[in-house]
Z-matrix of the N, CA and C atoms (Angstrom, degrees):
N
C 1 1.436
C 2 1.515 1 108.34
N 3 1.303 2 114.32 1 141.46
C 4 1.457 3 120.00 2 177.64
C 5 1.523 4 107.89 3 -156.53
N 6 1.308 5 116.28 4 156.65
C 7 1.456 6 121.82 5 177.31
C 8 1.521 7 109.77 6 -112.98
N 9 1.312 8 115.73 7 135.14
C 10 1.463 9 122.16 8 171.69
C 11 1.524 10 104.70 9 -107.49
N 12 1.326 11 116.77 10 112.07
C 13 1.465 12 120.14 11 -175.49
C 14 1.517 13 110.59 12 -120.21
N 15 1.320 14 115.02 13 174.97
C 16 1.455 15 120.49 14 -179.65
C 17 1.514 16 112.64 15 82.20
N 18 1.319 17 116.71 16 19.63
C 19 1.461 18 121.05 17 179.65
C 20 1.524 19 110.00 18 -84.79
N 21 1.334 20 117.76 19 159.17
C 22 1.462 21 119.42 20 175.35
C 23 1.532 22 109.99 21 -61.55
N 24 1.299 23 116.25 22 146.88
C 25 1.457 24 122.25 23 -179.05
C 26 1.522 25 110.30 24 -65.19
N 27 1.329 26 116.49 25 127.23
C 28 1.464 27 121.91 26 178.50
C 29 1.522 28 109.18 27 -81.35
N 30 1.329 29 118.28 28 163.32
C 31 1.468 30 120.04 29 176.66
C 32 1.530 31 112.65 30 -58.38
N 33 1.320 32 117.80 31 -25.60
C 34 1.465 33 121.63 32 178.77
C 35 1.531 34 112.28 33 -86.43
N 36 1.334 35 117.18 34 11.43
C 37 1.476 36 124.59 35 178.31
C 38 1.526 37 113.37 36 69.90
N 39 1.308 38 118.49 37 17.89
C 40 1.465 39 122.38 38 176.52
C 41 1.528 40 107.93 39 -89.61
N 42 1.342 41 117.50 40 140.78
C 43 1.462 42 120.81 41 -177.82
C 44 1.529 43 113.36 42 -129.83
N 45 1.339 44 116.21 43 8.08
C 46 1.464 45 121.41 44 -179.31
C 47 1.523 46 109.74 45 -145.83
N 48 1.330 47 114.85 46 166.78
C 49 1.458 48 120.47 47 174.92
C 50 1.521 49 107.70 48 -127.58
N 51 1.308 50 115.63 49 131.70
C 52 1.456 51 122.62 50 176.46
C 53 1.523 52 106.77 51 -96.82
N 54 1.320 53 117.00 52 115.27
C 55 1.466 54 121.94 53 -176.99
C 56 1.528 55 108.39 54 -102.08
N 57 1.325 56 115.49 55 123.41
C 58 1.462 57 121.78 56 179.38
C 59 1.523 58 107.37 57 -124.06
N 60 1.334 59 116.55 58 123.61
C 61 1.467 60 121.74 59 -177.11
C 62 1.523 61 109.58 60 -120.84
N 63 1.326 62 116.11 61 132.13
C 64 1.461 63 122.13 62 173.24
C 65 1.523 64 107.16 63 -83.89
N 66 1.327 65 117.29 64 115.70
C 67 1.473 66 120.78 65 -174.65
C 68 1.521 67 113.04 66 -67.84
N 69 1.323 68 119.08 67 -23.03
C 70 1.458 69 120.95 68 -179.80
C 71 1.525 70 112.18 69 -86.95
N 72 1.321 71 116.76 70 -54.01
C 73 1.473 72 120.66 71 -176.50
C 74 1.523 73 112.39 72 -86.69
N 75 1.337 74 117.65 73 -17.53
C 76 1.460 75 125.68 74 176.89
C 77 1.532 76 116.85 75 71.93
N 78 1.335 77 120.73 76 11.69
C 79 1.463 78 116.08 77 174.87
C 80 1.534 79 109.46 78 -74.40
N 81 1.300 80 116.35 79 143.31
C 82 1.467 81 121.62 80 176.55
C 83 1.520 82 108.46 81 -109.25
N 84 1.309 83 115.56 82 134.83
C 85 1.457 84 121.66 83 176.30
C 86 1.519 85 106.94 84 -113.62
N 87 1.314 86 116.63 85 126.83
C 88 1.463 87 122.64 86 178.62
C 89 1.519 88 107.59 87 -114.59
N 90 1.315 89 115.64 88 112.35
C 91 1.456 90 121.49 89 -175.45
C 92 1.522 91 108.64 90 -112.65
N 93 1.334 92 118.13 91 120.03
C 94 1.468 93 119.63 92 177.49
C 95 1.529 94 110.53 93 -69.26
N 96 1.328 95 116.16 94 131.50
C 97 1.462 96 122.55 95 -179.04
C 98 1.529 97 109.51 96 -139.94
N 99 1.321 98 114.95 97 175.16
C 100 1.466 99 121.30 98 172.12
C 101 1.516 100 108.51 99 -106.59
N 102 1.313 101 116.94 100 150.36
C 103 1.468 102 120.10 101 -178.57
C 104 1.526 103 112.04 102 -66.07
N 105 1.316 104 118.40 103 -21.09
C 106 1.464 105 120.57 104 -178.21
C 107 1.527 106 113.43 105 -95.39
N 108 1.331 107 118.85 106 11.80
C 109 1.466 108 120.97 107 176.76
C 110 1.525 109 109.43 108 -64.18
N 111 1.325 110 115.96 109 137.74
C 112 1.465 111 121.24 110 178.23
C 113 1.529 112 109.93 111 -79.97
N 114 1.319 113 115.65 112 168.50
C 115 1.461 114 120.59 113 176.79
C 116 1.532 115 110.37 114 -60.79
N 117 1.329 116 117.32 115 -36.86
C 118 1.458 117 120.58 116 179.38
C 119 1.528 118 111.14 117 -63.24
N 120 1.322 119 117.18 118 -41.91
C 121 1.468 120 121.35 119 178.52
C 122 1.527 121 110.45 120 -65.68
N 123 1.334 122 117.39 121 -42.10
C 124 1.462 123 120.86 122 178.35
C 125 1.527 124 110.98 123 -65.19
N 126 1.325 125 117.58 124 -37.97
C 127 1.469 126 120.73 125 178.20
C 128 1.522 127 110.72 126 -63.88
N 129 1.319 128 117.34 127 -41.20
C 130 1.470 129 120.54 128 177.43
C 131 1.523 130 111.06 129 -64.26
N 132 1.330 131 116.83 130 -41.22
C 133 1.468 132 120.51 131 176.88
C 134 1.521 133 110.99 132 -63.74
N 135 1.328 134 116.68 133 -41.11
C 136 1.464 135 121.03 134 179.20
C 137 1.531 136 110.21 135 -61.00
N 138 1.309 137 116.39 136 -44.72
C 139 1.466 138 120.20 137 178.56
C 140 1.526 139 110.98 138 -63.49
N 141 1.322 140 116.68 139 -43.56
C 142 1.465 141 120.49 140 -176.32
C 143 1.523 142 112.93 141 -72.37
N 144 1.319 143 117.54 142 -34.79
C 145 1.466 144 120.40 143 -173.19
C 146 1.530 145 114.49 144 -100.55
N 147 1.321 146 118.60 145 -33.09
C 148 1.464 147 120.94 146 -173.47
C 149 1.530 148 111.68 147 -106.32
N 150 1.322 149 117.18 148 -53.84
C 151 1.465 150 120.33 149 -178.71
C 152 1.525 151 110.39 150 -61.81
N 153 1.304 152 117.11 151 -36.33
C 154 1.467 153 121.45 152 178.40
C 155 1.525 154 111.29 153 -58.05
N 156 1.326 155 117.60 154 -36.76
C 157 1.463 156 122.12 155 -177.25
C 158 1.525 157 113.44 156 -89.66
N 159 1.345 158 117.50 157 -38.49
C 160 1.461 159 121.14 158 -169.44
C 161 1.522 160 114.94 159 -118.81
N 162 1.309 161 118.43 160 -7.89
C 163 1.458 162 120.51 161 -174.90
C 164 1.521 163 110.84 162 86.28
N 165 1.324 164 116.08 163 179.96
C 166 1.461 165 121.91 164 -177.53
C 167 1.530 166 109.62 165 -75.71
N 168 1.314 167 116.86 166 133.22
C 169 1.464 168 122.56 167 -179.92
C 170 1.524 169 111.12 168 -73.85
N 171 1.319 170 116.25 169 145.89
C 172 1.460 171 121.41 170 175.83
C 173 1.525 172 109.83 171 -73.40
N 174 1.341 173 117.33 172 -39.67
C 175 1.462 174 121.64 173 176.81
C 176 1.521 175 109.16 174 -144.52
N 177 1.318 176 115.03 175 155.71
C 178 1.463 177 121.75 176 -179.81
C 179 1.523 178 107.95 177 -129.89
N 180 1.329 179 116.48 178 131.79
C 181 1.461 180 122.50 179 176.65
C 182 1.520 181 107.33 180 -114.10
N 183 1.339 182 116.99 181 122.28
C 184 1.464 183 120.60 182 -178.95
C 185 1.524 184 110.28 183 -113.41
N 186 1.328 185 114.76 184 175.52
C 187 1.466 186 121.04 185 179.02
C 188 1.527 187 111.91 186 -89.27
N 189 1.330 188 117.17 187 18.12
C 190 1.468 189 123.65 188 -179.27
C 191 1.528 190 112.62 189 62.38
N 192 1.313 191 115.73 190 33.38
C 193 1.459 192 120.73 191 175.24
C 194 1.535 193 108.30 192 -60.59
N 195 1.325 194 118.88 193 140.53
C 196 1.467 195 121.09 194 -178.79
C 197 1.529 196 113.60 195 -55.47
N 198 1.330 197 117.65 196 -27.31
C 199 1.462 198 119.35 197 178.25
C 200 1.524 199 111.71 198 -64.51
N 201 1.331 200 117.61 199 -27.50
C 202 1.455 201 121.15 200 -177.86
C 203 1.518 202 112.95 201 -97.36
N 204 1.320 203 119.01 202 -21.82
C 205 1.463 204 121.45 203 -173.97
C 206 1.519 205 114.33 204 -105.09
N 207 1.318 206 119.12 205 -11.78
C 208 1.470 207 119.59 206 -177.47
C 209 1.509 208 112.15 207 -86.55
């Protein structure tokens, strides 16, 4: 998981992209988000966009974003 931030504001008020890559199958999921989304909002998005398609992950590797490590 990684965030690409500093992008121009989209019409939907999103300013970042959350990139999630499955290391085994290699599909990349790019989910538009806002930089001020809380961990709870990101968890709901993860469930709706990733778990819905692939099931629950055995392990998750993040970029050590403060939202995930604090």
